[in-house]
BABATI-934960 format. One line per 8 residues: for each residue y, z, x of C-alpha. Coordinates in steps of 0.2 Angstrom, whole numbers, plus 5000, padded with zeros to 4 digits. Each point is the difference from the previous one (the first is absolute). Layout:
<recs>
Y Z X ~ ... $
</recs>
This chain:
<recs>
5291 5417 5148 ~ 5017 5002 4992 ~ 5000 4981 4996 ~ 4983 5001 4991 ~ 5006 5015 4989 ~ 5016 4990 4996 ~ 4990 4985 4995 ~ 4989 5011 4989 $
5015 5008 4992 ~ 5007 4983 4996 ~ 4983 4994 4992 ~ 4998 5017 4990 ~ 5018 4999 4994 ~ 4997 4982 4993 ~ 4984 5005 4992 ~ 5008 5015 4992 $
5014 4990 4993 ~ 4988 4987 4993 ~ 4989 5014 4993 ~ 5014 5008 4991 ~ 5006 4984 4993 ~ 4983 4996 4993 ~ 4999 5017 4991 ~ 5016 4996 4990 $
4992 4988 4988 ~ 5011 4989 4989 ~ 5014 5012 4999 ~ 5013 4991 5011 ~ 5011 5009 5012 ~ 5001 5015 4989 ~ 4981 5005 5003 ~ 5002 5007 5018 $
5016 5009 4996 ~ 4993 5009 4984 ~ 4999 4987 4987 ~ 4986 5008 4991 ~ 5007 5017 4996 ~ 4989 5012 4989 ~ 4984 4990 5000 ~ 4984 5005 5009 $
4984 4990 5001 ~ 4984 5002 5009 ~ 4997 4988 5014 ~ 4983 4991 5000 ~ 4991 4987 5010 ~ 5011 4989 5011 ~ 5016 5010 4996 ~ 4992 5016 5006 $
4994 4991 5016 ~ 5018 4994 5004 ~ 5007 5017 4996 ~ 4988 5008 5012 ~ 5003 4986 5013 ~ 5018 5003 4999 ~ 4998 5019 5004 ~ 4989 4996 5015 $
5012 4987 5007 ~ 5015 5013 4997 ~ 4990 5013 5010 ~ 4996 4988 5014 ~ 5018 4995 5001 ~ 5005 5019 5001 ~ 4988 5004 5014 ~ 5005 4984 5009 $
5018 5005 4999 ~ 4996 5017 5007 ~ 4990 4992 5014 ~ 5015 4989 5004 ~ 5010 5016 5002 ~ 4987 5008 5012 ~ 4997 4986 5011 ~ 5013 4997 5013 $
</recs>
């Protein structure tokens, strides 16, 4: 069971990294580290779907991490 959760965490972490990189569109390496300071735009369409998917994957990763701690 621990091996399954570990494999799930690896898959979720790769997905999370990919989703975060997709969200920083065209701003180079400064995007994920605060490159667009002071600007706010409403997310629509695919951008909103990717944002929501990132949140879901992050929550799943969090709960899989907790499950990893509880299972011995």
